[in-house]
TITI-544256 format. One line per field, with one value per residue: residue number from 0; residue in three letters; x, y, z of N, C-alpha, C, CB in turn. Coordinates in nm, 3 decimals, padded with zeros to 5 digits. Each point is the difference from the previous one (the first is absolute). Glycine has a CB too. Layout:
residues N
seq	NUM, ...
type	ALA, ...
n.X	X, ...
n.Y	Y, ...
n.Z	Z, ...
ca.X	X, ...
ca.Y	Y, ...
ca.Z	Z, ...
c.X	X, ...
c.Y	Y, ...
c.Z	Z, ...
cb.X	X, ...
cb.Y	Y, ...
cb.Z	Z, ...
END
This chain:
residues 98
seq	0, 1, 2, 3, 4, 5, 6, 7, 8, 9, 10, 11, 12, 13, 14, 15, 16, 17, 18, 19, 20, 21, 22, 23, 24, 25, 26, 27, 28, 29, 30, 31, 32, 33, 34, 35, 36, 37, 38, 39, 40, 41, 42, 43, 44, 45, 46, 47, 48, 49, 50, 51, 52, 53, 54, 55, 56, 57, 58, 59, 60, 61, 62, 63, 64, 65, 66, 67, 68, 69, 70, 71, 72, 73, 74, 75, 76, 77, 78, 79, 80, 81, 82, 83, 84, 85, 86, 87, 88, 89, 90, 91, 92, 93, 94, 95, 96, 97
type	THR, ILE, ASP, ASN, LEU, GLY, LYS, GLY, VAL, ARG, ILE, ARG, ILE, LEU, SER, PRO, PRO, GLU, ASP, ALA, GLY, HIS, HIS, GLU, VAL, TYR, GLU, LEU, VAL, PHE, SER, LEU, ASP, GLY, ASP, LEU, ASP, SER, LYS, PRO, HIS, ALA, ARG, GLY, ALA, ARG, GLU, HIS, LEU, THR, VAL, ILE, GLU, GLY, VAL, ILE, ASP, VAL, SER, SER, GLY, GLU, ASN, SER, SER, ARG, LEU, GLU, ALA, GLY, ASP, THR, ALA, ARG, TYR, SER, ALA, ASP, GLN, PRO, HIS, ARG, LEU, ARG, ALA, ILE, GLY, ALA, ALA, ARG, ALA, PHE, LEU, VAL, VAL, GLN, HIS, LYS
n.X	06.848, 00.290, -00.203, 00.191, 00.000, 00.114, 00.082, 00.054, -00.213, -00.137, -00.129, 00.023, -00.206, 00.248, -00.258, -00.238, -00.153, 00.082, 00.277, -00.200, 00.170, 00.277, 00.224, -00.007, 00.197, 00.034, 00.140, 00.110, 00.002, 00.185, -00.105, 00.286, -00.007, -00.260, -00.027, -00.188, -00.065, -00.086, -00.189, 00.163, -00.076, -00.175, 00.196, 00.249, 00.053, 00.281, 00.017, 00.157, 00.120, 00.103, 00.144, -00.133, 00.194, 00.184, 00.141, -00.277, 00.134, -00.145, -00.095, -00.125, -00.029, 00.224, 00.021, 00.135, 00.092, 00.095, -00.188, 00.248, -00.207, -00.078, -00.157, -00.222, -00.055, -00.123, -00.150, -00.199, -00.220, -00.049, 00.150, -00.106, 00.111, 00.120, 00.021, 00.218, 00.020, 00.302, -00.188, -00.248, -00.046, -00.134, -00.074, -00.136, -00.165, -00.008, -00.240, 00.091, -00.311, 00.140
n.Y	-03.154, -00.093, -00.270, 00.184, -00.183, 00.360, 00.034, 00.302, 00.070, 00.309, -00.218, 00.315, -00.200, 00.156, -00.156, 00.200, -00.155, -00.109, -00.143, -00.184, -00.259, 00.119, 00.102, 00.019, 00.262, -00.083, 00.281, -00.280, 00.270, -00.279, 00.179, -00.083, -00.270, 00.091, -00.311, 00.045, -00.327, 00.032, -00.249, -00.103, 00.289, -00.200, -00.244, 00.226, 00.186, 00.113, 00.162, 00.192, 00.026, 00.293, -00.029, 00.313, -00.079, -00.264, -00.224, -00.130, -00.282, -00.036, -00.280, -00.069, -00.298, -00.036, 00.339, 00.145, 00.247, 00.165, 00.202, 00.199, 00.210, -00.146, -00.290, -00.035, -00.260, -00.079, -00.187, -00.185, 00.234, -00.355, 00.000, 00.133, 00.289, 00.092, 00.308, -00.060, 00.346, -00.111, 00.240, 00.093, -00.161, 00.224, -00.270, 00.138, -00.280, -00.012, -00.204, -00.111, -00.122, -00.211
n.Z	-05.382, 00.032, 00.076, 00.254, 00.234, -00.041, 00.284, -00.125, -00.285, -00.016, -00.237, -00.149, -00.196, -00.187, -00.138, -00.072, 00.236, -00.291, 00.139, 00.210, -00.128, -00.166, 00.161, 00.364, -00.036, 00.329, 00.049, 00.170, 00.217, 00.126, 00.271, 00.038, -00.215, -00.239, -00.040, -00.238, 00.141, -00.339, 00.093, -00.251, -00.142, -00.132, -00.031, -00.046, 00.282, -00.126, 00.275, -00.203, 00.338, -00.151, 00.315, -00.053, 00.235, 00.076, -00.057, -00.147, 00.136, -00.307, 00.171, -00.297, 00.194, 00.141, -00.062, 00.259, -00.177, 00.247, -00.207, 00.079, -00.074, -00.297, 00.055, -00.230, 00.202, -00.298, 00.254, -00.146, 00.097, -00.034, 00.331, 00.269, -00.129, 00.278, -00.111, 00.266, -00.030, 00.052, 00.210, -00.070, -00.278, -00.164, -00.182, -00.241, 00.086, -00.341, 00.146, -00.320, 00.081, -00.219
ca.X	00.064, 00.096, -00.054, 00.122, 00.003, 00.116, 00.003, 00.099, 00.012, -00.113, -00.014, -00.078, -00.028, 00.028, -00.063, -00.144, -00.081, -00.034, 00.114, 00.005, -00.009, 00.077, 00.130, -00.018, 00.121, -00.010, 00.113, 00.009, 00.083, 00.023, 00.059, 00.114, -00.012, -00.134, -00.002, -00.122, -00.014, -00.111, -00.044, 00.013, -00.098, -00.042, 00.107, 00.071, 00.022, 00.139, 00.019, 00.124, 00.022, 00.116, 00.026, 00.031, 00.083, 00.015, 00.035, -00.114, 00.019, -00.112, 00.001, -00.112, 00.029, 00.134, 00.095, 00.003, 00.108, 00.001, 00.002, 00.031, -00.056, 00.034, -00.011, -00.132, -00.016, -00.118, -00.017, -00.131, -00.091, -00.104, 00.038, 00.020, 00.115, 00.016, 00.090, 00.035, 00.093, 00.108, -00.016, -00.113, 00.023, -00.109, 00.014, -00.113, -00.032, -00.092, -00.054, -00.054, -00.080, -00.009
ca.Y	00.046, -00.094, -00.077, -00.004, -00.010, 00.084, 00.090, 00.104, 00.042, 00.076, -00.033, 00.099, -00.046, 00.104, -00.033, 00.026, -00.113, -00.094, -00.090, -00.102, -00.137, -00.013, 00.066, 00.089, 00.070, 00.042, 00.053, -00.065, 00.072, -00.087, 00.057, -00.081, -00.146, -00.040, -00.109, -00.025, -00.141, -00.012, -00.132, -00.014, 00.060, -00.095, -00.070, 00.080, 00.138, 00.039, 00.131, 00.072, 00.090, 00.089, 00.069, 00.142, 00.035, -00.105, -00.137, -00.091, -00.142, -00.054, -00.146, -00.059, -00.143, -00.031, 00.102, 00.124, 00.093, 00.127, 00.112, 00.133, 00.106, -00.012, -00.140, -00.052, -00.147, -00.052, -00.130, -00.062, 00.040, -00.103, -00.081, 00.093, 00.088, 00.091, 00.115, 00.039, 00.113, 00.005, 00.142, 00.059, -00.010, 00.039, -00.072, -00.008, -00.138, -00.024, -00.136, -00.038, -00.121, -00.061
ca.Z	00.122, 00.058, 00.112, 00.079, 00.144, 00.027, 00.114, -00.019, -00.140, -00.054, -00.142, -00.073, -00.137, -00.097, -00.128, -00.001, 00.047, -00.107, -00.024, 00.106, -00.050, -00.124, 00.011, 00.114, 00.044, 00.139, 00.075, 00.131, 00.095, 00.115, 00.121, 00.043, -00.008, -00.042, -00.097, -00.074, -00.036, -00.095, -00.043, -00.146, -00.091, -00.104, -00.074, -00.098, 00.045, 00.028, 00.059, -00.031, 00.113, -00.012, 00.125, -00.017, 00.117, 00.100, -00.035, 00.015, -00.032, -00.077, -00.015, -00.073, 00.000, 00.054, -00.044, 00.076, -00.033, 00.073, -00.095, 00.051, -00.083, -00.141, -00.045, -00.034, -00.001, -00.069, 00.062, -00.006, 00.107, 00.011, 00.115, 00.112, -00.017, 00.114, -00.009, 00.137, 00.002, 00.098, 00.034, -00.073, -00.144, -00.089, -00.126, -00.091, -00.031, -00.111, 00.001, -00.129, 00.002, -00.134
c.X	00.100, -00.066, 00.118, -00.026, 00.120, -00.012, 00.109, 00.021, -00.128, -00.002, -00.090, -00.015, 00.020, -00.069, -00.151, -00.080, -00.030, 00.115, 00.010, -00.021, 00.075, 00.143, -00.015, 00.133, -00.024, 00.127, -00.006, 00.094, 00.008, 00.054, 00.113, -00.033, -00.141, 00.007, -00.138, 00.003, -00.120, -00.029, 00.016, -00.113, -00.038, 00.120, 00.060, 00.027, 00.148, 00.001, 00.137, 00.016, 00.126, 00.013, 00.043, 00.094, 00.009, 00.039, -00.120, 00.044, -00.127, 00.012, -00.127, 00.031, 00.135, 00.104, -00.008, 00.117, -00.015, 00.017, 00.033, -00.058, 00.051, -00.011, -00.145, 00.003, -00.129, -00.017, -00.144, -00.083, -00.114, 00.038, 00.019, 00.127, 00.000, 00.099, 00.027, 00.105, 00.106, 00.009, -00.126, 00.032, -00.123, 00.024, -00.125, -00.017, -00.098, -00.041, -00.062, -00.074, -00.009, -00.144
c.Y	-00.105, -00.066, -00.024, -00.019, 00.082, 00.077, 00.103, 00.040, 00.072, -00.025, 00.106, -00.048, 00.117, -00.022, 00.030, -00.124, -00.102, -00.096, -00.113, -00.139, -00.023, 00.051, 00.107, 00.060, 00.054, 00.070, -00.067, 00.081, -00.084, 00.081, -00.094, -00.149, -00.048, -00.117, -00.020, -00.145, -00.012, -00.145, -00.009, 00.072, -00.107, -00.057, 00.093, 00.143, 00.022, 00.137, 00.054, 00.106, 00.081, 00.077, 00.143, 00.047, -00.120, -00.134, -00.089, -00.141, -00.051, -00.151, -00.043, -00.147, -00.024, 00.106, 00.124, 00.086, 00.126, 00.111, 00.129, 00.102, -00.011, -00.140, -00.036, -00.152, -00.031, -00.145, -00.050, 00.043, -00.099, -00.106, 00.098, 00.083, 00.106, 00.110, 00.044, 00.109, -00.022, 00.147, 00.052, -00.007, 00.049, -00.066, 00.017, -00.147, -00.004, -00.146, -00.026, -00.131, -00.053, -00.011
c.Z	00.049, 00.119, 00.093, 00.147, 00.046, 00.128, -00.027, -00.145, -00.042, -00.151, -00.065, -00.144, -00.095, -00.133, 00.007, 00.039, -00.109, -00.034, 00.103, -00.059, -00.130, 00.017, 00.109, 00.042, 00.140, 00.045, 00.137, 00.087, 00.127, 00.117, 00.042, 00.002, -00.033, -00.097, -00.058, -00.045, -00.091, -00.031, -00.151, -00.074, -00.103, -00.074, -00.107, 00.041, 00.031, 00.065, -00.038, 00.109, -00.024, 00.130, -00.031, 00.111, 00.092, -00.059, 00.028, -00.038, -00.066, -00.002, -00.070, -00.013, 00.067, -00.034, 00.088, -00.045, 00.083, -00.102, 00.073, -00.095, -00.144, -00.056, -00.029, 00.005, -00.074, 00.047, -00.015, 00.119, 00.013, 00.103, 00.116, -00.023, 00.109, -00.032, 00.143, -00.005, 00.108, 00.038, -00.068, -00.149, -00.076, -00.134, -00.086, -00.037, -00.115, 00.007, -00.137, 00.015, -00.143, -00.041
cb.X	-00.205, 00.199, -00.186, 00.103, -00.111, 00.033, -00.083, 00.108, 00.156, 00.013, 00.030, 00.082, -00.165, 00.217, 00.176, 00.036, -00.100, -00.156, 00.119, -00.085, -00.218, -00.212, 00.063, -00.198, 00.063, -00.156, 00.003, -00.046, -00.065, 00.045, -00.221, 00.080, 00.185, -00.080, 00.186, -00.018, 00.105, 00.060, -00.164, 00.114, 00.097, -00.216, -00.116, -00.103, -00.234, 00.085, -00.152, -00.020, -00.115, -00.027, 00.066, -00.223, -00.067, -00.164, 00.246, -00.164, 00.162, -00.015, 00.141, -00.052, -00.136, -00.057, -00.019, -00.108, 00.014, 00.096, -00.167, 00.212, -00.015, 00.148, 00.204, -00.049, 00.126, 00.031, 00.183, 00.095, 00.060, -00.062, 00.113, -00.119, -00.001, -00.054, -00.089, -00.053, -00.181, 00.131, 00.252, -00.060, 00.156, -00.034, 00.151, 00.039, 00.040, 00.108, -00.043, 00.186, -00.133, 00.210
cb.Y	00.134, 00.137, -00.113, 00.144, -00.232, 00.017, -00.180, -00.083, -00.196, 00.179, -00.250, 00.190, -00.175, 00.033, -00.178, 00.173, 00.153, 00.172, 00.192, 00.167, -00.013, 00.026, -00.044, -00.135, 00.060, -00.189, 00.226, -00.230, 00.229, -00.195, 00.111, 00.194, -00.012, 00.234, -00.109, 00.243, -00.080, 00.219, -00.017, -00.220, 00.237, 00.127, -00.222, -00.143, 00.010, -00.137, -00.060, -00.041, -00.160, 00.019, -00.218, 00.038, 00.244, 00.119, 00.040, 00.187, -00.032, 00.210, -00.028, 00.215, -00.033, -00.240, -00.085, -00.116, -00.092, -00.106, -00.116, -00.083, 00.149, 00.190, -00.059, 00.201, -00.028, 00.154, 00.055, -00.197, 00.240, 00.040, -00.182, -00.160, -00.040, -00.188, 00.073, -00.230, 00.154, -00.205, 00.032, 00.156, -00.195, 00.222, -00.167, 00.236, -00.068, 00.182, 00.006, 00.121, 00.080, -00.127
cb.Z	00.059, -00.078, -00.141, -00.167, 00.004, -00.241, 00.162, 00.203, -00.051, 00.185, 00.045, 00.150, 00.083, 00.110, -00.044, -00.177, 00.167, -00.090, -00.104, 00.169, 00.110, -00.131, -00.248, 00.076, -00.240, 00.045, -00.126, -00.099, -00.098, -00.154, 00.073, 00.135, 00.164, 00.032, 00.123, -00.078, 00.218, -00.098, 00.195, 00.035, 00.033, -00.026, 00.041, -00.166, 00.093, -00.195, 00.191, -00.255, 00.157, -00.252, 00.115, -00.112, -00.016, 00.136, 00.052, -00.049, 00.194, -00.142, 00.208, -00.128, -00.210, -00.019, -00.234, 00.197, -00.235, 00.211, -00.146, 00.112, 00.202, 00.033, 00.136, -00.145, 00.220, -00.206, 00.163, -00.124, -00.037, -00.240, -00.145, 00.158, -00.249, 00.157, -00.230, 00.086, -00.083, -00.095, 00.025, 00.194, 00.036, 00.118, 00.112, -00.091, 00.239, -00.146, 00.253, -00.123, 00.203, 00.038
END
């Protein structure tokens, strides 16, 4: 599961329960300016975020980028990371654990 301190985001798990801790897929629906602050996952974990609608700012460690619909970011999830919607947004998130 995602260990988060988010507000204004609904998280729906799309992957089967037996994949937890290995390869997880989520749908994220952000209300206006919603955000999702995540603590570091296990060493080597990575996330792949694809924006379906709206705009999302992604930061992981010192790196950050702004994604629009159709864009994908791949980033380290073994450090603090944050997703912040600009307005409302929807995205798919894949979490890969090593």
